[in-house]
C-alpha positions, 0 to 999 in steps of 0.5 A: 521918082525912085524904087526903094526895095522893101524886101521880098514878097514872101517875108511879109505874111501879115498886114499891115506890116511895119517897115523902115525906109531911110530911117523912117517907119511906114506901114505896108498894106495889101488888098487883093494883091495890090500893095501900098506904103502908108506913112506913120506920121499923123497929118494933124499933129506929126505924132507917130501913128501906131497899130492898135487893135487892128487900126492905125491910130494917133495916140496923141489925139485919137484919130484913126486911119483906114488900114488900106487907104490911110483915110482918116475916120475922124476927118475924112479930108485928112489922110496919111501920106501914101506911096505906090508899091510894085511887085517885081521879081519876087520883091516889093519896091516903094515908088518914092520921090 
C-alpha cells in the first residue's frame, strides 16, 4: 500500500470533489471529517460515472450510487471501488495498492 497525495485539505471546499490520480478520475467525499476516494468507473458497465444533480450516476444505464459509500441504489450488492483517505500535515493522502 502506498500513500498518494491528493492535495491540501484547504483546496477541497465542495464534496464530492473530482480528483485525478495516476491519470484516472475519482470522487473525493467527506462525511464528518472522514474522507474517502470513490472510483469513477461503473462496476456494471465500466462506463465513467458522472456527478448529476447531486448524485453519482452512470449515464449508460442509469445506475446511481450513494455519495458517501459508493453503494449502488439500484443493485445494493454493487458498489464503486473505494479507498481510504488520511489527513496528515494539512494534506490528504489516498491509501492505494
